[in-house]
MIFI-738545 format. One record per residue (C-alpha): residue number from 1; residue in three letters; x negated, y, z negated. Coordinates in nm, 4 decimals, m for minus. Example, Ala and Ser with C-alpha at 12.3 -4.5 7.8 and 13.67 -1.06 7.14 Angstrom:
residues 2
[node 1; 'ALA'; [m1.2300; m0.4500; m0.7800]]
[node 2; 'SER'; [m1.3670; m0.1060; m0.7140]]
***
This chain:
residues 374
[node 1; 'MET'; [0.0005; 0.0029; m0.0082]]
[node 2; 'SER'; [m0.1652; 0.3219; 0.1246]]
[node 3; 'HIS'; [m0.1447; 0.6659; m0.0181]]
[node 4; 'ARG'; [0.0569; 0.9598; 0.1161]]
[node 5; 'PRO'; [m0.1336; 1.2506; 0.2893]]
[node 6; 'HIS'; [0.1627; 1.4643; 0.3290]]
[node 7; 'SER'; [0.2206; 1.5051; m0.0504]]
[node 8; 'SER'; [0.1515; 1.8624; m0.1881]]
[node 9; 'MET'; [m0.1363; 1.6963; m0.4041]]
[node 10; 'PHE'; [m0.3056; 1.6156; m0.1374]]
[node 11; 'ASN'; [m0.3169; 1.9592; 0.0679]]
[node 12; 'ARG'; [m0.5796; 2.1853; 0.1929]]
[node 13; 'ASN'; [m0.6311; 2.3801; m0.1146]]
[node 14; 'ARG'; [m0.9521; 2.3310; m0.2940]]
[node 15; 'PHE'; [m0.7924; 2.4118; m0.6333]]
[node 16; 'LYS'; [m0.4528; 2.2670; m0.7000]]
[node 17; 'LEU'; [m0.2133; 2.4392; m0.9645]]
[node 18; 'GLY'; [0.0588; 2.2729; m1.1697]]
[node 19; 'LEU'; [0.2924; 2.3742; m1.4637]]
[node 20; 'PHE'; [0.2677; 2.1662; m1.7700]]
[node 21; 'SER'; [0.5329; 2.0917; m2.0153]]
[node 22; 'PRO'; [0.8225; 2.3185; m1.9333]]
[node 23; 'ASN'; [1.0664; 2.0374; m2.0211]]
[node 24; 'CYS'; [0.9602; 2.0785; m2.3791]]
[node 25; 'SER'; [1.1080; 2.3405; m2.6311]]
[node 26; 'GLY'; [0.8218; 2.5857; m2.6931]]
[node 27; 'GLY'; [0.6313; 2.4532; m2.3767]]
[node 28; 'MET'; [0.2573; 2.4526; m2.5078]]
[node 29; 'ALA'; [0.3164; 2.7373; m2.7918]]
[node 30; 'ALA'; [0.3847; 2.6451; m3.1263]]
[node 31; 'THR'; [0.5226; 3.0020; m3.2001]]
[node 32; 'THR'; [0.8219; 3.1762; m3.3672]]
[node 33; 'VAL'; [0.8332; 3.4776; m3.1206]]
[node 34; 'PRO'; [1.2055; 3.5042; m2.9968]]
[node 35; 'GLU'; [1.0884; 3.4883; m2.6389]]
[node 36; 'ARG'; [0.9393; 3.1428; m2.6772]]
[node 37; 'TRP'; [1.0284; 2.8806; m2.3968]]
[node 38; 'ASP'; [1.3727; 2.7649; m2.3855]]
[node 39; 'ALA'; [1.3610; 2.4119; m2.2188]]
[node 40; 'SER'; [1.7048; 2.4122; m2.0956]]
[node 41; 'TRP'; [1.7973; 2.2643; m1.7746]]
[node 42; 'ASP'; [1.8914; 2.5712; m1.6031]]
[node 43; 'ASN'; [1.5587; 2.7325; m1.6999]]
[node 44; 'ASN'; [1.3811; 2.4142; m1.5641]]
[node 45; 'LEU'; [1.5559; 2.4301; m1.2290]]
[node 46; 'ALA'; [1.4955; 2.8113; m1.2003]]
[node 47; 'LEU'; [1.1389; 2.7619; m1.2685]]
[node 48; 'ALA'; [1.0821; 2.4664; m1.0107]]
[node 49; 'ARG'; [1.2226; 2.6667; m0.7335]]
[node 50; 'MET'; [1.0147; 2.9809; m0.8444]]
[node 51; 'ALA'; [0.7038; 2.7666; m0.8515]]
[node 52; 'GLU'; [0.7890; 2.5828; m0.5272]]
[node 53; 'ALA'; [0.8437; 2.9336; m0.3540]]
[node 54; 'GLY'; [0.5091; 3.0635; m0.5020]]
[node 55; 'GLY'; [0.3123; 2.7507; m0.3475]]
[node 56; 'ILE'; [0.2449; 2.5704; m0.6807]]
[node 57; 'GLU'; [0.1523; 2.2139; m0.6043]]
[node 58; 'PHE'; [0.3189; 2.0157; m0.8856]]
[node 59; 'LEU'; [0.5141; 2.0186; m1.2144]]
[node 60; 'LEU'; [0.4023; 1.7889; m1.5023]]
[node 61; 'PRO'; [0.6087; 1.7073; m1.7952]]
[node 62; 'ILE'; [0.5181; 1.5880; m2.1587]]
[node 63; 'ALA'; [0.7070; 1.2721; m2.2519]]
[node 64; 'ARG'; [0.8063; 1.3775; m2.5974]]
[node 65; 'TRP'; [1.0723; 1.1757; m2.8081]]
[node 66; 'THR'; [1.0132; 1.3737; m3.1602]]
[node 67; 'GLY'; [0.8990; 1.7199; m3.2284]]
[node 68; 'TYR'; [0.6375; 1.8327; m3.4795]]
[node 69; 'GLY'; [0.8656; 2.0048; m3.7136]]
[node 70; 'GLY'; [0.7764; 2.3494; m3.8611]]
[node 71; 'GLU'; [1.0012; 2.6392; m3.8368]]
[node 72; 'THR'; [1.0699; 2.5860; m3.4593]]
[node 73; 'ASP'; [1.0377; 2.1879; m3.4476]]
[node 74; 'PHE'; [0.7806; 2.2555; m3.1541]]
[node 75; 'GLN'; [0.8819; 2.0103; m2.8807]]
[node 76; 'GLY'; [1.1620; 1.8883; m3.0831]]
[node 77; 'GLN'; [1.4195; 1.9441; m2.7778]]
[node 78; 'SER'; [1.2717; 1.7882; m2.4698]]
[node 79; 'LEU'; [1.4182; 1.6792; m2.1289]]
[node 80; 'GLU'; [1.3433; 1.3027; m2.0609]]
[node 81; 'THR'; [1.0910; 1.3154; m1.8089]]
[node 82; 'ILE'; [1.2241; 1.0500; m1.5367]]
[node 83; 'THR'; [1.5659; 1.1870; m1.5177]]
[node 84; 'TRP'; [1.4132; 1.5492; m1.5243]]
[node 85; 'CYS'; [1.2056; 1.4529; m1.2276]]
[node 86; 'ALA'; [1.4782; 1.2948; m1.0367]]
[node 87; 'GLY'; [1.6931; 1.6246; m1.0837]]
[node 88; 'LEU'; [1.4322; 1.8742; m0.9857]]
[node 89; 'LEU'; [1.3358; 1.6361; m0.6768]]
[node 90; 'ALA'; [1.6817; 1.6634; m0.5801]]
[node 91; 'ALA'; [1.7040; 2.0383; m0.6101]]
[node 92; 'THR'; [1.3758; 2.1144; m0.4376]]
[node 93; 'THR'; [1.2182; 2.0409; m0.0879]]
[node 94; 'ARG'; [0.8151; 2.0850; m0.1080]]
[node 95; 'ILE'; [0.6789; 2.0465; m0.4351]]
[node 96; 'THR'; [0.5683; 1.7494; m0.6211]]
[node 97; 'VAL'; [0.7311; 1.6585; m0.9439]]
[node 98; 'PHE'; [0.5604; 1.4027; m1.1874]]
[node 99; 'ALA'; [0.7343; 1.1832; m1.4191]]
[node 100; 'THR'; [0.5196; 1.1099; m1.7384]]
[node 101; 'ALA'; [0.5677; 0.7632; m1.8499]]
[node 102; 'HIS'; [0.4835; 0.5763; m2.1717]]
[node 103; 'THR'; [0.3921; 0.2520; m2.0901]]
[node 104; 'ALA'; [0.5290; 0.0867; m2.4126]]
[node 105; 'PHE'; [0.8630; 0.2302; m2.3833]]
[node 106; 'THR'; [0.9780; 0.1288; m2.0448]]
[node 107; 'HIS'; [0.9410; m0.2374; m1.9216]]
[node 108; 'PRO'; [0.7294; m0.2413; m1.5948]]
[node 109; 'LEU'; [0.9937; m0.3950; m1.3683]]
[node 110; 'VAL'; [1.2666; m0.1279; m1.4905]]
[node 111; 'ALA'; [1.0030; 0.1458; m1.4236]]
[node 112; 'ALA'; [0.9192; m0.0027; m1.0821]]
[node 113; 'LYS'; [1.2764; 0.0412; m0.9630]]
[node 114; 'GLN'; [1.3323; 0.3654; m1.1402]]
[node 115; 'PHE'; [1.0168; 0.5250; m0.9653]]
[node 116; 'ALA'; [1.1003; 0.3865; m0.6388]]
[node 117; 'THR'; [1.4466; 0.5373; m0.6536]]
[node 118; 'ILE'; [1.3209; 0.8545; m0.7588]]
[node 119; 'ASP'; [1.0743; 0.8641; m0.4646]]
[node 120; 'ALA'; [1.3772; 0.8212; m0.2317]]
[node 121; 'ILE'; [1.5416; 1.1056; m0.3739]]
[node 122; 'GLY'; [1.2375; 1.3208; m0.3373]]
[node 123; 'GLY'; [1.1211; 1.2249; 0.0115]]
[node 124; 'GLY'; [0.7982; 1.1066; m0.1192]]
[node 125; 'ARG'; [0.7422; 1.3914; m0.3378]]
[node 126; 'PHE'; [0.7307; 1.2082; m0.6780]]
[node 127; 'GLY'; [0.4148; 1.1513; m0.8825]]
[node 128; 'LEU'; [0.3544; 0.9416; m1.1826]]
[node 129; 'ASN'; [0.1594; 1.0145; m1.4901]]
[node 130; 'ILE'; [0.0729; 0.7187; m1.7125]]
[node 131; 'VAL'; [0.0220; 0.7604; m2.0734]]
[node 132; 'CYS'; [m0.0743; 0.4557; m2.2692]]
[node 133; 'GLY'; [0.0357; 0.5928; m2.6250]]
[node 134; 'TRP'; [m0.1028; 0.7653; m2.9096]]
[node 135; 'ASN'; [0.1782; 0.9365; m3.1139]]
[node 136; 'GLN'; [0.2670; 0.7083; m3.4240]]
[node 137; 'PRO'; [0.5883; 0.8692; m3.5166]]
[node 138; 'GLU'; [0.7317; 0.7935; m3.1607]]
[node 139; 'TYR'; [0.6135; 0.4482; m3.1958]]
[node 140; 'ASP'; [0.7982; 0.4151; m3.5458]]
[node 141; 'MET'; [1.1046; 0.5673; m3.3596]]
[node 142; 'PHE'; [1.1185; 0.2566; m3.1299]]
[node 143; 'GLY'; [1.0159; m0.0003; m3.4000]]
[node 144; 'LEU'; [0.6997; m0.0684; m3.2265]]
[node 145; 'ASP'; [0.3616; m0.0766; m3.3857]]
[node 146; 'LEU'; [0.0795; 0.1403; m3.2395]]
[node 147; 'PRO'; [m0.2244; m0.0582; m3.1587]]
[node 148; 'GLU'; [m0.4947; 0.0737; m3.3789]]
[node 149; 'GLU'; [m0.7532; m0.0819; m3.1297]]
[node 150; 'HIS'; [m0.7649; 0.1884; m2.8505]]
[node 151; 'ASP'; [m0.8724; m0.0777; m2.6095]]
[node 152; 'ALA'; [m0.5455; m0.2806; m2.6575]]
[node 153; 'ARG'; [m0.3337; 0.0204; m2.5582]]
[node 154; 'TYR'; [m0.5199; 0.0194; m2.2163]]
[node 155; 'ARG'; [m0.5157; m0.3341; m2.1636]]
[node 156; 'TYR'; [m0.1225; m0.3100; m2.1841]]
[node 157; 'GLY'; [m0.1327; m0.0155; m1.9538]]
[node 158; 'GLN'; [m0.3332; m0.2105; m1.7181]]
[node 159; 'CYS'; [m0.0990; m0.5048; m1.7106]]
[node 160; 'TRP'; [0.2100; m0.2531; m1.7034]]
[node 161; 'TRP'; [0.0759; m0.0807; m1.3858]]
[node 162; 'ASP'; [m0.0574; m0.4295; m1.2154]]
[node 163; 'LEU'; [0.2930; m0.5505; m1.2612]]
[node 164; 'ILE'; [0.4574; m0.2604; m1.1178]]
[node 165; 'ARG'; [0.2114; m0.2747; m0.7985]]
[node 166; 'ARG'; [0.2908; m0.6291; m0.7577]]
[node 167; 'ALA'; [0.6599; m0.5655; m0.7650]]
[node 168; 'TRP'; [0.6212; m0.2893; m0.5231]]
[node 169; 'ASP'; [0.3950; m0.5142; m0.2824]]
[node 170; 'ALA'; [0.6216; m0.8162; m0.2960]]
[node 171; 'ASP'; [0.8401; m0.9034; m0.0127]]
[node 172; 'GLU'; [0.9781; m1.2265; m0.1834]]
[node 173; 'PRO'; [1.0754; m1.2993; m0.5748]]
[node 174; 'PHE'; [0.7555; m1.3764; m0.7542]]
[node 175; 'ASP'; [0.6381; m1.5053; m1.0973]]
[node 176; 'TRP'; [0.4027; m1.3213; m1.3258]]
[node 177; 'GLN'; [0.2188; m1.4090; m1.6320]]
[node 178; 'ASP'; [m0.0595; m1.1911; m1.8114]]
[node 179; 'GLU'; [m0.1693; m1.1022; m2.1665]]
[node 180; 'PHE'; [0.1622; m0.9040; m2.2396]]
[node 181; 'PHE'; [0.4389; m0.9850; m1.9586]]
[node 182; 'THR'; [0.6019; m1.3042; m1.8420]]
[node 183; 'VAL'; [0.8544; m1.2531; m1.5544]]
[node 184; 'ARG'; [1.0352; m1.5233; m1.3181]]
[node 185; 'HIS'; [1.1556; m1.4655; m0.9670]]
[node 186; 'ALA'; [1.0912; m1.0875; m0.9979]]
[node 187; 'VAL'; [1.2078; m0.8495; m0.7351]]
[node 188; 'CYS'; [1.2091; m0.4587; m0.6614]]
[node 189; 'SER'; [1.4149; m0.3094; m0.4184]]
[node 190; 'PRO'; [1.3716; m0.0273; m0.2806]]
[node 191; 'LYS'; [1.0137; m0.0046; m0.2624]]
[node 192; 'PRO'; [0.8290; 0.3585; m0.2754]]
[node 193; 'TYR'; [0.8775; 0.6035; m0.0101]]
[node 194; 'GLY'; [0.7434; 0.4961; 0.3356]]
[node 195; 'ARG'; [0.5719; 0.2008; 0.1083]]
[node 196; 'THR'; [0.3066; 0.4210; 0.0165]]
[node 197; 'LEU'; [0.1671; 0.4951; m0.3386]]
[node 198; 'PRO'; [0.2798; 0.8174; m0.5340]]
[node 199; 'PRO'; [0.0018; 1.0165; m0.6469]]
[node 200; 'LEU'; [m0.1020; 0.8717; m0.9658]]
[node 201; 'MET'; [m0.2426; 1.0570; m1.2718]]
[node 202; 'ASN'; [m0.3590; 0.9485; m1.6275]]
[node 203; 'ALA'; [m0.3697; 1.1719; m1.8997]]
[node 204; 'GLY'; [m0.6684; 1.0713; m2.1154]]
[node 205; 'SER'; [m0.9841; 1.2007; m2.2985]]
[node 206; 'SER'; [m1.1072; 0.8818; m2.4524]]
[node 207; 'GLU'; [m1.3525; 0.6525; m2.2995]]
[node 208; 'GLN'; [m1.0739; 0.4032; m2.2354]]
[node 209; 'GLY'; [m0.8251; 0.6562; m2.0964]]
[node 210; 'ARG'; [m1.0893; 0.7815; m1.8497]]
[node 211; 'ASP'; [m1.1980; 0.4428; m1.7388]]
[node 212; 'PHE'; [m0.8332; 0.3746; m1.6565]]
[node 213; 'ALA'; [m0.8066; 0.6704; m1.4624]]
[node 214; 'ALA'; [m1.1258; 0.5692; m1.2708]]
[node 215; 'ARG'; [m0.9834; 0.2299; m1.1755]]
[node 216; 'ASN'; [m0.6478; 0.3197; m1.0941]]
[node 217; 'CYS'; [m0.5541; 0.6732; m1.0502]]
[node 218; 'ASP'; [m0.5898; 0.9887; m0.7926]]
[node 219; 'ALA'; [m0.6500; 1.2098; m1.0724]]
[node 220; 'LEU'; [m0.7888; 1.2215; m1.4235]]
[node 221; 'PHE'; [m0.6218; 1.4725; m1.6507]]
[node 222; 'THR'; [m0.8275; 1.5665; m1.9409]]
[node 223; 'VAL'; [m0.8737; 1.8352; m2.1921]]
[node 224; 'MET'; [m1.1661; 2.0595; m2.1519]]
[node 225; 'VAL'; [m1.3202; 2.2211; m2.4642]]
[node 226; 'ASP'; [m1.5765; 2.4371; m2.2700]]
[node 227; 'LEU'; [m1.7102; 2.4495; m1.8952]]
[node 228; 'ALA'; [m2.0354; 2.2905; m1.9879]]
[node 229; 'SER'; [m1.8841; 1.9745; m2.1038]]
[node 230; 'GLY'; [m1.6186; 1.9805; m1.8498]]
[node 231; 'ALA'; [m1.8700; 1.9906; m1.5668]]
[node 232; 'GLU'; [m2.0605; 1.6714; m1.7112]]
[node 233; 'THR'; [m1.7136; 1.4996; m1.7797]]
[node 234; 'VAL'; [m1.6248; 1.5658; m1.3989]]
[node 235; 'ARG'; [m1.9754; 1.4594; m1.2728]]
[node 236; 'GLN'; [m1.9912; 1.1458; m1.4983]]
[node 237; 'TRP'; [m1.6523; 1.0026; m1.4307]]
[node 238; 'GLN'; [m1.6545; 1.0672; m1.0615]]
[node 239; 'ALA'; [m1.9742; 0.8758; m1.0566]]
[node 240; 'ILE'; [m1.8276; 0.5873; m1.2459]]
[node 241; 'ALA'; [m1.5289; 0.5601; m1.0153]]
[node 242; 'ALA'; [m1.7564; 0.5719; m0.7333]]
[node 243; 'GLU'; [m1.9941; 0.3145; m0.8892]]
[node 244; 'ARG'; [m1.7839; 0.0894; m1.0793]]
[node 245; 'TYR'; [m1.4609; 0.0844; m0.8841]]
[node 246; 'GLN'; [m1.5486; 0.2179; m0.5378]]
[node 247; 'ARG'; [m1.3164; 0.4940; m0.5600]]
[node 248; 'ALA'; [m1.2813; 0.8739; m0.5268]]
[node 249; 'LEU'; [m1.1239; 1.0430; m0.8365]]
[node 250; 'GLU'; [m1.0341; 1.4095; m0.8685]]
[node 251; 'VAL'; [m1.0411; 1.5661; m1.2331]]
[node 252; 'PHE'; [m0.7720; 1.7861; m1.3290]]
[node 253; 'THR'; [m0.7656; 2.0117; m1.6760]]
[node 254; 'THR'; [m0.5170; 2.2026; m1.8554]]
[node 255; 'THR'; [m0.5049; 2.5478; m1.9667]]
[node 256; 'TYR'; [m0.2828; 2.8292; m2.1210]]
[node 257; 'VAL'; [m0.2448; 3.1464; m1.9791]]
[node 258; 'VAL'; [m0.1921; 3.5252; m2.1257]]
[node 259; 'CYS'; [m0.2111; 3.7538; m1.8346]]
[node 260; 'ARG'; [m0.1255; 4.1318; m1.8645]]
[node 261; 'PRO'; [m0.2287; 4.4487; m1.6834]]
[node 262; 'THR'; [m0.5121; 4.4974; m1.9222]]
[node 263; 'ARG'; [m0.7391; 4.2678; m2.1153]]
[node 264; 'ARG'; [m0.6281; 4.4579; m2.4375]]
[node 265; 'GLU'; [m0.2484; 4.4112; m2.3792]]
[node 266; 'ALA'; [m0.3360; 4.0357; m2.3175]]
[node 267; 'GLU'; [m0.5626; 3.9731; m2.6326]]
[node 268; 'ASP'; [m0.2999; 4.1697; m2.8451]]
[node 269; 'TYR'; [m0.0262; 3.9578; m2.7319]]
[node 270; 'HIS'; [m0.2390; 3.6456; m2.7797]]
[node 271; 'HIS'; [m0.2909; 3.7630; m3.1617]]
[node 272; 'TYR'; [0.0859; 3.8409; m3.1974]]
[node 273; 'TYR'; [0.2198; 3.4982; m3.0834]]
[node 274; 'ALA'; [m0.0377; 3.2715; m3.1934]]
[node 275; 'VAL'; [m0.1737; 3.4235; m3.5221]]
[node 276; 'GLU'; [0.1067; 3.6426; m3.6426]]
[node 277; 'ARG'; [0.3768; 3.4528; m3.5296]]
[node 278; 'ALA'; [0.2540; 3.1196; m3.5304]]
[node 279; 'ASP'; [0.4277; 2.8052; m3.6242]]
[node 280; 'LEU'; [0.1341; 2.6928; m3.8278]]
[node 281; 'ALA'; [0.3237; 2.3941; m3.9980]]
[node 282; 'ALA'; [0.4041; 2.2642; m3.6412]]
[node 283; 'ALA'; [0.0474; 2.3297; m3.5201]]
[node 284; 'ASP'; [m0.0965; 2.1623; m3.7996]]
[node 285; 'ARG'; [0.1166; 1.8675; m3.7886]]
[node 286; 'LEU'; [0.0151; 1.8328; m3.4107]]
[node 287; 'MET'; [m0.3543; 1.8712; m3.5035]]
[node 288; 'THR'; [m0.3201; 1.5953; m3.7620]]
[node 289; 'LEU'; [m0.1606; 1.3426; m3.5324]]
[node 290; 'MET'; [m0.3815; 1.4143; m3.2409]]
[node 291; 'GLY'; [m0.6952; 1.3934; m3.4447]]
[node 292; 'MET'; [m0.5654; 1.0565; m3.5864]]
[node 293; 'HIS'; [m0.4526; 0.8873; m3.2632]]
[node 294; 'ALA'; [m0.5032; 1.0579; m2.9704]]
[node 295; 'HIS'; [m0.8938; 1.0880; m2.9051]]
[node 296; 'SER'; [m0.8171; 1.4094; m2.7045]]
[node 297; 'PHE'; [m1.0393; 1.6243; m2.9117]]
[node 298; 'PRO'; [m1.3609; 1.5545; m3.1172]]
[node 299; 'ARG'; [m1.2321; 1.5328; m3.4493]]
[node 300; 'GLU'; [m1.5028; 1.7898; m3.5655]]
[node 301; 'GLN'; [m1.3693; 2.0471; m3.3513]]
[node 302; 'ILE'; [m0.9939; 2.0165; m3.4358]]
[node 303; 'GLU'; [m0.9828; 2.2533; m3.7226]]
[node 304; 'ALA'; [m1.1873; 2.5075; m3.5148]]
[node 305; 'LEU'; [m0.9275; 2.4879; m3.2595]]
[node 306; 'ARG'; [m0.6262; 2.5885; m3.5031]]
[node 307; 'THR'; [m0.5404; 2.9041; m3.3260]]
[node 308; 'ASN'; [m0.5730; 2.7422; m2.9798]]
[node 309; 'PHE'; [m0.3236; 2.4694; m3.1153]]
[node 310; 'ALA'; [m0.0782; 2.7358; m3.2236]]
[node 311; 'ALA'; [m0.1286; 2.9286; m2.8768]]
[node 312; 'GLY'; [m0.1347; 2.6249; m2.6369]]
[node 313; 'HIS'; [m0.1439; 2.2801; m2.7793]]
[node 314; 'GLY'; [m0.5249; 2.3053; m2.8118]]
[node 315; 'VAL'; [m0.6035; 2.3409; m2.4456]]
[node 316; 'TYR'; [m0.8419; 2.5713; m2.2749]]
[node 317; 'PRO'; [m0.7373; 2.9524; m2.3113]]
[node 318; 'LEU'; [m0.7374; 3.2043; m2.0195]]
[node 319; 'VAL'; [m0.6525; 3.5316; m2.1901]]
[node 320; 'GLY'; [m0.6951; 3.8684; m2.0132]]
[node 321; 'ASP'; [m0.6272; 4.0776; m1.7157]]
[node 322; 'PRO'; [m0.5700; 3.9249; m1.3601]]
[node 323; 'ASP'; [m0.9153; 3.9507; m1.2648]]
[node 324; 'ASP'; [m1.0377; 3.7630; m1.6087]]
[node 325; 'VAL'; [m0.7846; 3.4972; m1.5580]]
[node 326; 'ALA'; [m0.8575; 3.4267; m1.1824]]
[node 327; 'ALA'; [m1.2314; 3.4455; m1.2877]]
[node 328; 'GLY'; [m1.1492; 3.1690; m1.5537]]
[node 329; 'LEU'; [m0.9767; 2.9562; m1.2781]]
[node 330; 'ALA'; [m1.2667; 3.0022; m1.0537]]
[node 331; 'ALA'; [m1.5141; 2.8934; m1.3173]]
[node 332; 'ILE'; [m1.3086; 2.5740; m1.3938]]
[node 333; 'ALA'; [m1.3040; 2.4987; m1.0053]]
[node 334; 'ASP'; [m1.6997; 2.5677; m0.9947]]
[node 335; 'ALA'; [m1.7292; 2.3158; m1.2686]]
[node 336; 'GLY'; [m1.6022; 2.0527; m1.0104]]
[node 337; 'PHE'; [m1.2318; 2.0175; m1.1291]]
[node 338; 'GLY'; [m0.9896; 1.9807; m0.8616]]
[node 339; 'GLY'; [m0.7079; 2.1627; m1.0126]]
[node 340; 'ALA'; [m0.5617; 2.2844; m1.3547]]
[node 341; 'THR'; [m0.2274; 2.3150; m1.4934]]
[node 342; 'VAL'; [m0.0973; 2.6328; m1.6807]]
[node 343; 'ALA'; [0.1660; 2.7333; m1.9358]]
[node 344; 'PHE'; [0.3046; 3.0371; m2.0569]]
[node 345; 'VAL'; [0.4967; 3.1284; m2.3778]]
[node 346; 'ASN'; [0.7840; 3.1888; m2.1437]]
[node 347; 'TYR'; [0.7249; 3.0253; m1.8033]]
[node 348; 'LEU'; [1.0209; 3.2289; m1.6192]]
[node 349; 'ASP'; [0.9207; 3.5661; m1.7458]]
[node 350; 'GLU'; [0.5369; 3.5264; m1.6960]]
[node 351; 'LEU'; [0.5026; 3.3129; m1.3523]]
[node 352; 'PRO'; [0.5931; 3.5825; m1.1404]]
[node 353; 'TYR'; [0.3174; 3.8098; m1.2483]]
[node 354; 'PHE'; [0.0761; 3.5192; m1.2266]]
[node 355; 'LEU'; [0.1795; 3.4448; m0.8868]]
[node 356; 'ALA'; [0.1619; 3.8187; m0.7676]]
[node 357; 'GLU'; [m0.1510; 3.8982; m0.9386]]
[node 358; 'VAL'; [m0.3681; 3.5901; m0.9953]]
[node 359; 'VAL'; [m0.2930; 3.3677; m0.7238]]
[node 360; 'PRO'; [m0.4127; 3.6322; m0.4352]]
[node 361; 'ARG'; [m0.7463; 3.6670; m0.6237]]
[node 362; 'LEU'; [m0.7836; 3.2789; m0.5987]]
[node 363; 'GLU'; [m0.6996; 3.3057; m0.2224]]
[node 364; 'ALA'; [m0.9678; 3.5849; m0.1702]]
[node 365; 'ARG'; [m1.2326; 3.3465; m0.3474]]
[node 366; 'GLY'; [m1.1487; 3.0866; m0.1067]]
[node 367; 'LEU'; [m0.9826; 2.8346; m0.3540]]
[node 368; 'ARG'; [m0.6521; 2.8714; m0.2151]]
[node 369; 'LEU'; [m0.4517; 2.9343; 0.1258]]
[node 370; 'PRO'; [m0.1204; 3.1610; 0.1232]]
[node 371; 'ALA'; [0.1852; 2.9826; 0.0352]]
[node 372; 'GLY'; [0.3009; 2.7600; 0.3320]]
[node 373; 'ALA'; [m0.0366; 2.7616; 0.4725]]
[node 374; 'ALA'; [m0.1802; 2.4852; 0.2835]]
***
């Protein structure tokens, strides 16, 4: 089964852009400001259409089943990502929409049929982000044990994905048995769009997560703490993908953006929402869980990133005027990343300024083509 060159994820833009976590209340910002993101369906639909018109390549949700508490119950209200993806694909025409799937919560044969159906709805614009699990309270909700051994989560994820691939490839009923799954006379119809694979991403920062991406995915989606270590991550894992698995691998990272006409305005707003009005109880809960289970950040750096966790889930900050933000994204591209997601305190309010002021600066730097030309 081949990949699909027509997808926006494989267009001519050197540096791809996506929006991350608009399906979750608060988006990426654990803040109490009144303008914080309301993840309603109407807002998500309007945002998807705005992003598509602006040439943004993709939308990427966080699969969240329970919030982080605090005054706002950060991410406590969220739109389920597979049905969210289907709805947005039906309402758009060009943008790629990812579903984020927790391998432990959906049987692979159910997932295979869901994903192929969604792919038909979107005419081949479906993307899949695989998450092999880290959030203990969510496992508790489902009555499941979170394996303490990180390797076990990824062994399960590999079997999950292998069975989906087998179901998509098979034209006749088949039997299957591995470490985790036994199926008899399994079938999957329909197949993915044009019998091609959707763009595949794995969100991982651990050794095991990055190896899973190198083995299976088009893109590794990983947290970047600083440019130097980010550039080394790109170099290392692209080399491993080529040498160990004979595959090409893009590496994407994630940012949060505060962009205003002046740097001072941006810095003042950042301090206002992420320090003065931070939902610290929610941010601390997030930090604790990620430090214990996710392996996304070095444990010794978690506390130092406390403001970033309130401001944007701990990811790389881009705070300043349009020149600052464009320069920051260009530096990420120069570090070797193939793209980045952005997030805002309020996506609908802030994306228009980003599209009008930052994206043209990226075009001037040769990182992107004008919308519709890529």
